[in-house]
PALOPA-520889 format. One line per 8 residues: number of its first residue (from 1); for each residue x, y, z of C-alpha. Coordinates in Angstrom, 2 decimals. Each point is the difference from the previous one (the first is absolute). Example, Ala and Ser with C-alpha at 12.3 -4.5 7.8 and 13.67 -1.06 7.14 Angstrom:
<lumgus>
1> 12.30/-4.50/7.80; 1.37/3.44/-0.66 .
</lumgus>
This chain:
<lumgus>
1> 48.74/25.44/-19.42; 0.76/-3.73/-0.14; 0.33/-0.09/3.81; -3.40/1.68/0.41; -1.58/-2.48/-2.39; 1.42/-2.94/1.92; -1.18/1.47/3.32; -3.49/0.08/-1.44 .
9> 0.04/-3.83/-0.10; 0.66/-0.21/3.71; -2.54/2.45/1.40; -3.21/-0.32/-2.01; -2.76/-2.42/1.08; -1.67/-1.45/-3.08; -2.73/-2.52/0.95; -3.42/-0.06/1.66 .
17> -0.28/-3.77/0.50; 2.47/-2.53/1.42; -1.09/-2.63/-2.54; 0.22/0.79/-3.71; -0.28/-1.95/-3.25; 2.93/-0.14/-2.44; -0.74/-1.22/-3.55; 2.48/-1.99/-2.06 .
25> 1.92/2.06/-2.54; 2.95/2.32/-0.57; 1.10/2.61/2.52; -1.61/2.89/-1.96; -3.25/-1.95/-0.33; -0.07/-0.73/3.73; 0.77/3.61/0.93; -2.75/1.21/-2.37 .
33> -2.49/-2.41/1.61; 0.94/1.14/3.51; -0.35/3.64/-1.05; -3.51/-0.66/-1.38; -0.81/-1.69/3.31; 0.70/3.23/1.86; 3.54/-0.73/1.22; 2.43/2.90/-0.30 .
41> 2.48/-1.43/-2.47; 1.10/1.12/-3.49; 2.06/-1.07/-2.99; 3.27/1.04/1.65; -0.70/-2.54/2.77; 0.19/-2.86/-2.51; 3.68/0.91/-0.47; 0.69/0.21/3.74 .
49> -1.84/-3.30/0.46; 2.79/-1.81/-1.89; 2.32/0.51/2.97; -2.22/-2.26/2.14; -0.70/-2.75/-2.52; -3.12/-1.11/-1.81; -3.46/0.54/1.59; -1.93/-3.06/1.05 .
57> -3.52/-0.39/-1.32; -3.13/-0.80/1.93; -1.02/1.27/3.41; 2.76/1.75/1.96; -0.13/0.79/3.71; 2.24/3.02/0.54; -0.76/-0.01/3.72; -0.99/3.65/0.48 .
65> -1.65/2.95/-1.68; 2.74/2.44/1.03; 3.31/-0.59/-1.75; 2.38/1.85/-2.27; -0.06/-0.58/-3.72; 3.36/-1.81/0.08; -1.35/-2.35/2.67; -3.12/-0.54/-2.09 .
73> 2.01/-0.92/-3.12; 2.09/-2.38/2.08; -3.13/-1.63/1.47; -1.59/-0.73/-3.37; 3.12/-1.91/-1.03; 0.29/-2.05/3.21; -3.25/-0.22/2.00; -2.87/-2.48/-0.41 .
81> -3.47/-0.01/1.48; -1.48/-2.68/2.24; -2.99/-1.38/-1.87; -3.23/-1.72/0.94; -2.50/-1.59/-2.39; -3.71/0.62/-0.19; -2.50/-1.37/-2.51; -3.05/1.59/-1.57 .
89> -2.22/-2.85/-1.20; -2.35/0.35/-3.00; -3.44/1.14/1.08; 1.18/1.82/3.11; -0.85/3.66/0.50; 2.39/2.89/0.57; -1.63/0.56/3.40; 0.92/-3.48/1.24 .
97> 3.47/0.12/-1.59; 0.83/3.30/1.70; -1.19/-1.43/3.29; 2.46/-2.88/-0.46; 2.81/2.41/-0.93; -0.69/2.17/3.02; 0.08/-2.96/2.38; 3.07/-1.69/-1.45 .
105> 2.14/3.09/-0.58; -1.22/2.17/2.85; -1.38/2.61/-2.38; -3.00/2.28/0.30; -2.98/-1.22/-2.05; -1.47/3.48/-0.34; 3.31/1.34/-1.32; 0.14/-2.86/-2.51 .
113> -3.45/0.92/-1.30; 0.84/3.70/-0.17; 3.09/-0.79/-2.06; -2.03/-2.36/-2.18; -2.64/2.65/-0.73; 2.74/2.34/-1.21; 1.66/-2.52/-2.33; -2.55/-2.58/-1.24 .
121> -2.59/0.71/-2.73; -2.66/-2.23/1.62; -0.89/-0.83/3.62; 0.50/-3.75/-0.57; 1.25/-2.53/-2.54; 3.19/1.92/-0.81; 2.58/-1.89/2.08; 0.91/-3.20/-1.82 .
129> -0.36/-3.20/2.06; 3.50/-1.34/0.63; 2.53/-0.75/2.73; 1.92/3.17/0.75; 3.35/0.30/1.78; -0.45/3.04/2.20; 2.89/1.70/1.82; -0.43/0.40/3.74 .
137> 0.00/3.69/0.87; -1.61/1.25/-3.20; -2.45/2.89/0.36; -3.67/-0.27/-0.96; 0.29/2.38/-2.93; 3.10/-1.65/-1.48; -1.53/-3.46/0.34; -3.25/1.04/-1.70 .
145> 1.87/1.82/-2.77; 2.00/-3.15/-0.67; -3.06/-2.30/0.02; -2.08/2.28/-2.21; 2.72/0.84/-2.54; 1.07/-3.65/-0.30; -3.60/-1.14/-0.39; -0.99/2.66/-2.53 .
153> 3.02/-0.99/-2.10; -1.29/-3.60/0.12; -3.50/1.10/-1.06; 1.41/2.04/-2.86; 2.18/-2.88/-1.22; -2.95/-2.41/0.07; -2.27/2.45/-1.83; 2.57/0.43/-2.75 .
161> 0.43/-3.77/-0.20; -3.74/-0.59/-0.46; -1.01/3.10/-1.98; 3.19/1.62/-1.27; -0.67/3.21/1.95; -0.85/1.20/3.51; -3.16/1.97/0.63; -0.23/0.14/3.78 .
169> -3.77/0.60/0.18; -0.85/-2.83/-2.40; 2.54/-2.35/1.59; -1.37/0.46/3.49; -3.49/-0.75/-1.26; 1.34/-3.47/-0.78; 1.67/-0.05/3.43; -3.36/0.87/1.59 .
177> -1.70/-2.90/-1.80; 2.91/-2.27/0.91; -0.30/0.98/3.67; -3.61/-1.24/0.09; 1.00/-3.18/-1.81; 2.77/-0.48/2.56; -2.49/0.23/2.87; -2.62/-2.25/-1.61 .
185> 1.87/-2.81/-1.75; 0.64/-3.28/1.77; 3.06/-0.65/-2.15; 1.74/1.18/-3.15; -2.15/-2.21/-2.26; -3.12/1.89/1.05; 1.48/3.44/-0.60; -0.77/0.33/-3.75 .
193> -3.56/-1.27/0.59; -0.68/2.50/2.79; 1.49/2.68/-2.24; -2.55/-0.98/-2.66; -2.85/0.31/2.52; 1.18/3.52/0.87; 0.17/1.09/-3.64; -3.32/-1.66/-0.85 .
201> -1.73/1.81/2.86; 1.60/3.33/-0.88; -1.12/-0.40/-3.61; -3.60/-0.59/1.12; 0.17/2.89/2.52; -0.61/-2.45/2.84; 1.43/0.68/3.47; 2.98/-2.26/0.60 .
209> -1.34/-1.12/3.40; 3.37/-1.38/1.10; 1.08/-0.33/3.62; 3.67/0.45/-0.86; -0.50/3.68/-0.82; -1.16/0.56/3.59; 3.24/-1.48/1.36; 1.77/3.34/-0.50 .
217> 2.34/1.77/2.41; -0.40/-1.06/3.63; -2.79/-2.43/-1.01; 2.43/-2.25/-1.87; -0.72/-3.04/2.19; -3.51/0.90/1.19; -2.81/-2.33/-1.06; -2.59/1.77/-2.13 .
225> -3.43/-0.30/1.62; -3.45/1.08/-1.15; 0.13/2.82/2.57; 3.32/1.22/-1.41; -1.48/0.00/-3.51; -2.96/2.07/1.19; 2.07/2.49/2.02; 3.13/0.56/-2.11 .
233> -0.57/3.11/-2.12; 3.42/0.17/-1.69; 0.47/-0.55/-3.76; 1.61/-3.34/0.94; -3.46/-1.37/0.74; -0.67/-1.59/-3.38; -3.36/-1.22/1.25; -1.22/3.61/0.16 .
241> 1.97/1.62/-2.82; 0.55/-1.03/-3.59; 3.42/0.03/-1.60; 3.46/-0.47/1.46; 1.34/1.42/3.26; 2.00/3.21/-0.49; 3.35/-1.73/0.55; 1.41/-3.47/0.88 .
249> -1.13/-1.70/3.20; 3.41/-1.55/0.62; 3.20/-1.27/-1.57; -0.16/-2.35/-2.97; 1.98/-2.93/-1.34; 1.24/-0.29/-3.56; -2.54/-2.80/-0.55; -2.92/2.22/1.05 .
257> 1.27/2.75/-2.30; 0.24/-2.39/-2.92; -3.59/-1.11/0.68; -1.24/3.61/0.05; 1.67/0.59/-3.37; -0.99/-3.34/-1.56; -3.28/-1.23/1.53; -1.44/-3.39/-0.91 .
265> -2.38/-0.16/-2.95; -3.08/-1.03/1.98; -3.44/1.57/0.55; -0.28/-0.59/3.75; -1.69/2.69/2.10; -0.16/-1.69/3.42; 2.08/-2.17/2.29; -0.28/-1.50/3.45 .
273> 2.45/-1.97/2.10; -0.70/-3.74/-0.03; 0.44/-2.55/2.74; 3.51/-0.83/-1.23; 1.08/3.64/0.33; 0.07/0.67/-3.73; -2.51/2.24/-1.75; -2.96/-1.16/-2.07 .
281> -0.70/2.30/-2.94; -3.28/0.54/-1.84; -1.60/2.11/-2.73; -3.51/0.32/1.43; -1.27/1.33/3.30; -2.37/-2.96/0.51; 2.91/-2.40/-0.36; 2.03/2.15/2.37 .
289> -2.75/-0.13/2.65; -0.13/-3.76/-0.39; 3.77/-0.18/0.51; -0.31/2.15/3.12; -2.69/-2.25/1.49; 1.99/-3.08/-0.86; 3.05/1.34/1.79; -1.85/1.70/2.88 .
297> 1.45/3.41/-0.80; -1.69/3.24/0.97; 2.02/2.69/-1.79; -0.64/0.39/-3.73; 2.42/1.09/-2.66 .
</lumgus>
């Protein structure tokens, strides 16, 4: 019986990806995590694992998807993955980020999006802007699962820090507001003021009329023109539709989130970019038009 059990360790393939993630923790904790991740291991393996040493944590490149369980347990105590870094900057969309991932890691963009649709609660704004160390050889689904799970944990931690609890729907309303702030603000100082304009307009049932909302998805870096405003029929066109877009238009910084939660106490309803690049804010439409003429701007907000 013992001989049969040992033979089992040398004949059974246990993994579907050559690159896996190992969390820090005790042997039983690591085995339980791997089991939840779909790898064919169990509590008995945590005992057998002691013969090989202590598992490393982080990304592990086991080199193949076809190996016996004993080889797998040996690999997670000795192997390391080759890593490359890639950065998601605040304000960038998931569409552009996945394009960067596909180019740098040789992955399939469509497969990344398919995996994202299956794991993320919203089409954008979920992945937290940060510099990620990504293992070379990781599959699309495992990469997306890692990015989404790590980011959602960050969102939950921030929500509990600010509000004491995590209500995903309410939290991502703040993220949606923050994503517009992120697109519109010239710098962090302007963020709470732009947040106030958004809330003031929502309170008065005015359309937001903000270009940043139209910089969603593949249009992240596309200049918003009058023609685009007339032709775009999506709920991101805040010139046509009142209220907020249905979900964030991109990733957000902590500063933009803070602004969406604590807007400035001002009554501004309009702003336009001045000659120095910073925005000029006003309470009245007549004053706003005057500011536009003075700065030779053609798009109102």
